[in-house]
Structures are given as C-alpha cells and as structure tokens.
LUMTOR-309366 format. One record per residue: residue in one letter; x, y, z of N, C-alpha, C, O in turn; chain. Coordinates in steps of 0.2 Angstrom, whole numbers. Atoms other than C-alpha are relative to their C-alpha. Layout:
% residues N
+------+-------+-------+-------+-------+-------+-------+-------+-------+-------+-------+-------+-------+-------+
| rest |   n_x |   n_y |   n_z |  ca_x |  ca_y |  ca_z |   c_x |   c_y |   c_z |   o_x |   o_y |   o_z | kette |
+------+-------+-------+-------+-------+-------+-------+-------+-------+-------+-------+-------+-------+-------+
|    A |     X |     Y |     Z |     X |     Y |     Z |     X |     Y |     Z |     X |     Y |     Z |     A |
...
+------+-------+-------+-------+-------+-------+-------+-------+-------+-------+-------+-------+-------+-------+
END
This chain:
% residues 107
+------+-------+-------+-------+-------+-------+-------+-------+-------+-------+-------+-------+-------+-------+
| rest |   n_x |   n_y |   n_z |  ca_x |  ca_y |  ca_z |   c_x |   c_y |   c_z |   o_x |   o_y |   o_z | kette |
+------+-------+-------+-------+-------+-------+-------+-------+-------+-------+-------+-------+-------+-------+
|    M |     6 |    -3 |     2 |    40 |     0 |   147 |    -5 |    -1 |     6 |    -5 |    -6 |     9 |     A |
|    N |     5 |     1 |    -5 |    26 |     3 |   160 |    -6 |    -3 |    -2 |   -10 |     0 |    -5 |     A |
|    Y |     6 |     3 |     3 |    13 |   -10 |   157 |    -6 |     1 |     5 |   -11 |    -2 |     4 |     A |
|    L |     6 |    -2 |    -4 |     2 |    -3 |   171 |    -5 |     5 |    -3 |   -10 |     5 |    -1 |     A |
|    S |     4 |    -4 |     3 |    -5 |     9 |   159 |    -1 |    -3 |    -7 |     3 |    -7 |    -9 |     A |
|    G |     1 |     2 |     7 |   -11 |     7 |   141 |    -4 |    -7 |     0 |    -7 |    -9 |     4 |     A |
|    A |     4 |     6 |     1 |   -17 |   -10 |   134 |     4 |    -4 |    -5 |     8 |    -2 |    -9 |     A |
|    F |    -3 |     4 |     5 |   -12 |   -25 |   125 |    -6 |    -1 |    -6 |   -12 |    -1 |    -4 |     A |
|    V |     5 |     3 |     5 |   -20 |   -30 |   108 |     3 |    -7 |    -1 |     9 |    -8 |    -1 |     A |
|    Y |    -3 |     7 |     1 |   -18 |   -49 |   105 |    -5 |    -4 |    -5 |   -10 |    -2 |    -6 |     A |
|    M |     4 |     5 |     5 |   -23 |   -63 |    93 |     1 |    -7 |     3 |     6 |    -9 |     4 |     A |
|    L |     0 |     7 |    -2 |   -28 |   -80 |    98 |    -1 |    -4 |    -6 |    -5 |    -2 |   -11 |     A |
|    Q |     2 |     5 |     5 |   -29 |   -95 |    87 |    -4 |    -5 |     3 |    -2 |    -8 |     8 |     A |
|    C |     5 |     5 |    -3 |   -44 |  -106 |    91 |     2 |    -7 |    -3 |     6 |    -8 |    -7 |     A |
|    A |    -2 |     7 |     2 |   -43 |  -125 |    90 |    -2 |    -2 |    -7 |     0 |    -6 |   -10 |     A |
|    D |     3 |     1 |     7 |   -53 |  -124 |    73 |     4 |     4 |    -5 |     3 |     3 |   -11 |     A |
|    G |    -5 |    -4 |     5 |   -39 |  -113 |    66 |    -2 |     7 |    -1 |     1 |    11 |    -4 |     A |
|    A |     3 |    -7 |     1 |   -50 |   -97 |    67 |     4 |     5 |     5 |     7 |     2 |    10 |     A |
|    Y |    -3 |    -5 |    -4 |   -42 |   -81 |    74 |    -5 |     5 |     3 |   -10 |     6 |     1 |     A |
|    Y |     4 |    -5 |    -4 |   -49 |   -70 |    87 |     5 |     6 |     2 |    11 |     4 |     5 |     A |
|    I |    -3 |    -6 |    -2 |   -43 |   -52 |    91 |    -3 |     3 |     5 |    -9 |     5 |     5 |     A |
|    G |     3 |    -4 |    -6 |   -45 |   -43 |   107 |     5 |     4 |     3 |    10 |     5 |     1 |     A |
|    S |    -5 |    -4 |    -4 |   -38 |   -31 |   119 |    -1 |    -1 |     7 |    -6 |    -3 |    10 |     A |
|    H |     0 |     1 |    -7 |   -34 |   -31 |   137 |     4 |     5 |     4 |     9 |     7 |     2 |     A |
|    R |    -3 |    -6 |    -4 |   -30 |   -17 |   150 |     4 |    -3 |     6 |     7 |     1 |     9 |     A |
|    G |    -4 |     3 |    -6 |   -23 |   -29 |   163 |     7 |     0 |    -1 |    10 |     1 |    -6 |     A |
|    V |    -7 |     0 |     0 |    -5 |   -31 |   168 |     3 |    -6 |    -3 |     8 |    -6 |    -7 |     A |
|    D |    -2 |     7 |     2 |    -4 |   -50 |   164 |    -4 |    -2 |    -6 |   -10 |    -4 |    -5 |     A |
|    L |     4 |     3 |     6 |   -10 |   -55 |   146 |    -1 |    -7 |     1 |    -6 |    -9 |    -1 |     A |
|    Q |     2 |     7 |    -1 |    -8 |   -73 |   151 |    -6 |    -2 |     4 |    -9 |    -7 |     2 |     A |
|    V |     6 |     1 |    -3 |   -21 |   -71 |   163 |    -6 |     0 |    -4 |   -11 |    -4 |    -3 |     A |
|    R |     6 |    -1 |     4 |   -33 |   -65 |   150 |    -1 |    -6 |    -5 |    -6 |    -9 |    -6 |     A |
|    V |     0 |     6 |     4 |   -28 |   -80 |   139 |    -3 |    -6 |     4 |    -7 |   -10 |     1 |     A |
|    E |     3 |     5 |    -4 |   -32 |   -92 |   153 |    -7 |     1 |     1 |   -11 |    -4 |     2 |     A |
|    E |     7 |    -1 |    -1 |   -49 |   -84 |   155 |    -4 |    -2 |    -6 |    -9 |    -5 |    -6 |     A |
|    H |     3 |     2 |     6 |   -53 |   -87 |   137 |     0 |    -8 |     0 |    -5 |   -11 |    -2 |     A |
|    N |    -1 |     8 |     0 |   -47 |  -106 |   139 |    -5 |    -3 |     6 |    -7 |    -8 |     5 |     A |
|    S |     4 |     3 |    -5 |   -57 |  -108 |   155 |    -8 |     0 |    -2 |   -11 |    -4 |     1 |     A |
|    G |     7 |     1 |     3 |   -74 |  -105 |   146 |    -4 |     4 |     5 |   -10 |     2 |     5 |     A |
|    Y |     4 |    -3 |    -5 |   -80 |   -94 |   161 |    -6 |     4 |    -3 |   -11 |     6 |     0 |     A |
|    R |     5 |    -3 |     4 |   -90 |   -84 |   148 |    -3 |    -4 |    -5 |     0 |    -4 |   -11 |     A |
|    K |     3 |     5 |     5 |  -101 |   -96 |   139 |    -3 |     3 |    -6 |    -4 |     0 |   -11 |     A |
|    K |     3 |    -3 |     6 |  -108 |   -83 |   127 |     6 |     4 |    -4 |     5 |     7 |    -9 |     A |
|    A |    -6 |    -3 |     3 |   -90 |   -77 |   122 |     1 |    -4 |    -7 |     0 |   -10 |    -7 |     A |
|    W |    -1 |     3 |     7 |   -85 |   -80 |   104 |     5 |    -6 |     0 |     5 |   -10 |    -4 |     A |
|    T |    -5 |     6 |     0 |   -70 |   -91 |   109 |    -2 |    -6 |     4 |     2 |   -11 |     4 |     A |
|    Y |     2 |     5 |    -4 |   -80 |  -102 |   120 |     0 |    -7 |    -3 |     3 |   -12 |    -1 |     A |
|    R |     0 |     6 |     4 |   -83 |  -115 |   107 |     7 |    -1 |    -4 |     7 |    -7 |    -7 |     A |
|    G |    -6 |     0 |     3 |   -66 |  -112 |   100 |     6 |    -3 |     4 |    12 |    -3 |     2 |     A |
|    R |    -5 |     2 |    -5 |   -56 |  -118 |   115 |     3 |    -7 |    -2 |    -1 |   -11 |    -5 |     A |
|    P |    -5 |    -4 |    -3 |   -42 |  -122 |   118 |     2 |     5 |    -5 |     2 |     4 |   -11 |     A |
|    V |    -3 |    -5 |     4 |   -35 |  -106 |   111 |     7 |     1 |     2 |    10 |    -1 |     8 |     A |
|    E |    -7 |    -1 |    -1 |   -17 |  -101 |   109 |     2 |     7 |    -2 |     0 |    10 |    -7 |     A |
|    L |    -2 |    -6 |     2 |    -9 |   -84 |   110 |     5 |     0 |    -5 |    10 |    -3 |    -5 |     A |
|    V |    -5 |     0 |     6 |     0 |   -81 |    93 |     3 |     7 |    -1 |     8 |     7 |    -5 |     A |
|    W |    -3 |    -7 |     1 |     3 |   -62 |    93 |    -3 |     5 |     5 |    -9 |     4 |     7 |     A |
|    S |     2 |    -6 |    -5 |     2 |   -47 |   105 |     5 |     6 |    -1 |    10 |     5 |    -3 |     A |
|    E |    -4 |    -7 |     0 |     8 |   -29 |   106 |    -3 |     4 |     6 |    -9 |     4 |     6 |     A |
|    H |     2 |    -5 |    -5 |     7 |   -17 |   120 |     0 |     7 |    -2 |     5 |     9 |    -6 |     A |
|    F |     1 |    -7 |     2 |     1 |     1 |   117 |     0 |     4 |     7 |    -4 |     3 |    11 |     A |
|    P |     0 |    -4 |    -6 |     5 |    15 |   130 |    -7 |     3 |     1 |    -9 |     5 |     7 |     A |
|    M |     6 |    -4 |     0 |   -12 |    23 |   126 |    -6 |    -5 |    -2 |    -5 |    -8 |    -7 |     A |
|    I |     6 |     4 |     1 |   -29 |    13 |   127 |    -3 |     2 |    -7 |    -5 |    -3 |   -11 |     A |
|    T |     3 |    -2 |     6 |   -35 |    23 |   112 |     3 |    -3 |    -6 |     0 |    -5 |   -11 |     A |
|    D |    -4 |     3 |     5 |   -21 |    17 |   101 |    -1 |    -8 |     0 |    -1 |   -10 |    -6 |     A |
|    A |     1 |     7 |     0 |   -24 |    -1 |   106 |    -7 |    -2 |    -3 |    -7 |    -6 |    -7 |     A |
|    I |     7 |     1 |     3 |   -43 |     0 |   102 |     0 |     1 |    -8 |    -3 |    -2 |   -11 |     A |
|    A |     0 |    -2 |     7 |   -39 |     8 |    85 |     4 |    -6 |    -4 |     2 |    -8 |    -9 |     A |
|    C |    -4 |     5 |     3 |   -26 |    -6 |    81 |    -5 |    -7 |     0 |    -5 |   -10 |    -5 |     A |
|    E |     5 |     6 |     0 |   -39 |   -20 |    87 |    -5 |     1 |    -6 |    -6 |    -4 |    -9 |     A |
|    R |     5 |     0 |     5 |   -52 |   -13 |    75 |     3 |    -1 |    -7 |     0 |    -4 |   -11 |     A |
|    R |    -3 |     1 |     6 |   -40 |   -12 |    61 |     2 |    -7 |    -2 |     0 |    -9 |    -7 |     A |
|    L |    -2 |     7 |     1 |   -34 |   -30 |    63 |    -6 |    -4 |    -1 |    -6 |    -9 |    -5 |     A |
|    K |     6 |     4 |     1 |   -52 |   -36 |    64 |    -2 |     0 |    -7 |    -6 |    -4 |   -10 |     A |
|    G |     2 |    -1 |     7 |   -54 |   -30 |    46 |     5 |    -3 |    -5 |     4 |    -3 |   -11 |     A |
|    W |    -5 |     3 |     4 |   -39 |   -39 |    40 |    -2 |    -7 |    -3 |    -6 |   -10 |     0 |     A |
|    T |     1 |     6 |     2 |   -39 |   -54 |    29 |     4 |    -5 |     4 |     9 |    -3 |     8 |     A |
|    R |    -3 |     5 |    -4 |   -33 |   -71 |    36 |     8 |     0 |    -2 |    12 |    -1 |     2 |     A |
|    A |    -7 |    -1 |     2 |   -17 |   -69 |    25 |     4 |     5 |     3 |    10 |     4 |     5 |     A |
|    K |    -3 |    -5 |    -4 |   -13 |   -53 |    33 |     2 |    -1 |     7 |     7 |     0 |    10 |     A |
|    K |    -1 |     2 |    -7 |   -15 |   -59 |    50 |     5 |    -5 |     1 |     9 |    -5 |     6 |     A |
|    E |    -5 |     5 |    -1 |    -4 |   -74 |    47 |     7 |     3 |    -2 |    12 |     1 |     1 |     A |
|    A |    -6 |    -4 |     1 |     9 |   -62 |    40 |     3 |     3 |     6 |     8 |     4 |     8 |     A |
|    L |    -1 |    -4 |    -6 |     8 |   -52 |    56 |     3 |    -5 |     5 |     8 |    -3 |     9 |     A |
|    I |    -2 |     5 |    -5 |    10 |   -68 |    67 |     7 |    -2 |    -1 |    11 |    -2 |     4 |     A |
|    V |    -7 |     2 |     1 |    26 |   -72 |    58 |     5 |     6 |    -1 |    11 |     5 |    -2 |     A |
|    G |    -4 |    -6 |     1 |    32 |   -54 |    57 |     3 |     1 |    -7 |     8 |     5 |    -8 |     A |
|    D |    -1 |    -2 |     7 |    32 |   -53 |    38 |    -3 |     6 |    -2 |    -8 |     6 |    -5 |     A |
|    Y |     3 |    -6 |     2 |    29 |   -35 |    36 |     0 |     2 |    -7 |    -4 |     6 |    -9 |     A |
|    A |     0 |    -2 |     7 |    34 |   -34 |    18 |    -6 |    -4 |    -3 |    -9 |    -1 |    -8 |     A |
|    R |     6 |     3 |     2 |    20 |   -47 |    15 |    -6 |     4 |     2 |   -11 |     4 |    -3 |     A |
|    I |     5 |    -4 |    -2 |     8 |   -36 |    24 |    -1 |     6 |    -5 |    -7 |     7 |    -7 |     A |
|    V |     0 |    -6 |     5 |    12 |   -21 |    13 |    -2 |    -3 |    -7 |    -7 |     0 |   -10 |     A |
|    E |     2 |     2 |     6 |    11 |   -32 |    -2 |    -8 |    -2 |    -1 |   -11 |     0 |    -5 |     A |
|    L |     7 |     2 |     0 |    -6 |   -39 |     3 |    -5 |     6 |     0 |   -10 |     6 |    -2 |     A |
|    S |     4 |    -6 |     0 |   -12 |   -21 |     7 |    -1 |     3 |    -7 |    -6 |     7 |    -8 |     A |
|    N |    -1 |    -3 |     6 |    -7 |   -15 |   -10 |    -4 |    -4 |    -6 |    -5 |    -2 |   -11 |     A |
|    A |     3 |     5 |     5 |   -15 |   -30 |   -19 |    -7 |     3 |    -2 |   -11 |     5 |     2 |     A |
|    K |     6 |    -2 |     2 |   -30 |   -25 |   -30 |    -5 |    -6 |     1 |    -4 |   -12 |     0 |     A |
|    P |     5 |     5 |    -1 |   -46 |   -34 |   -26 |    -2 |    -4 |    -7 |    -1 |    -1 |   -12 |     A |
|    N |     2 |     4 |     6 |   -52 |   -48 |   -38 |    -6 |     3 |    -4 |    -6 |     2 |   -10 |     A |
|    S |     6 |    -2 |     4 |   -69 |   -40 |   -42 |    -1 |     7 |     3 |     0 |     9 |     9 |     A |
|    P |     2 |    -6 |    -3 |   -75 |   -22 |   -40 |    -5 |     0 |     5 |   -10 |    -4 |     4 |     A |
|    R |     5 |     0 |    -5 |   -85 |   -17 |   -25 |    -5 |     5 |    -3 |    -4 |     9 |    -7 |     A |
|    P |     5 |    -4 |     3 |  -102 |   -10 |   -29 |     0 |     7 |     4 |     2 |     7 |    10 |     A |
|    S |     0 |    -7 |    -3 |  -104 |     9 |   -26 |    -6 |     0 |     5 |   -11 |    -3 |     4 |     A |
|    S |     5 |    -1 |    -5 |  -114 |    15 |   -11 |    -3 |     6 |    -1 |    -8 |     8 |     3 |     A |
+------+-------+-------+-------+-------+-------+-------+-------+-------+-------+-------+-------+-------+-------+
END
C-alpha cells in the first residue's frame, strides 16, 4: 500500500486512561505519536494526558475517508473504542444495536 497518499486515523490512550482520536497525513505515524508525547503544543488536548500510547490505527487511501472515520469514532462510547482496540468486531455490532437506557428528547 502506498502510504504517501491518504491518511492514518489513530487512537491514543492517555496516562489517565482517556482516549484521543486523531488523523495524520504524514508517512510515519510514530513521528506524530512522538509529537503528542513531546508536549510541543501546550494547548493540545493530549498535553496534560502525557505520556500517550498508540493503541489503534488504520490507513485510508483517501483523506476524506480518514476524516469521516475519525468523526465517527469520536462519537463512539468508551466500550466501542475498547472493542475496536482488541479487534472484537462482533462486540462493536452488539453495542451498536443496543437500545439506549432512556429515550432521547425530541428536537
């Protein structure tokens, strides 16, 4: 696969256990993870969560697909993110089909 085009979507686990989801157009995803750990952006969400660890990533040939995936994953519950990390796709489907505990108000 040609990693010179497209983008990675990745998930980091912060020191406090929180998950961060981002995307990266560069060739080397590890460089991006090192940037998060270096703290060079003091206003970044991961700054206070350092050190961070890469727990999941996927490369998409088209940047638009990567951005769509990133947005979708950011809306997922913690349980679905953890199922993705371990590759439990049946659990993701199960969690996706689960009924919410309480009805949502109509808008």
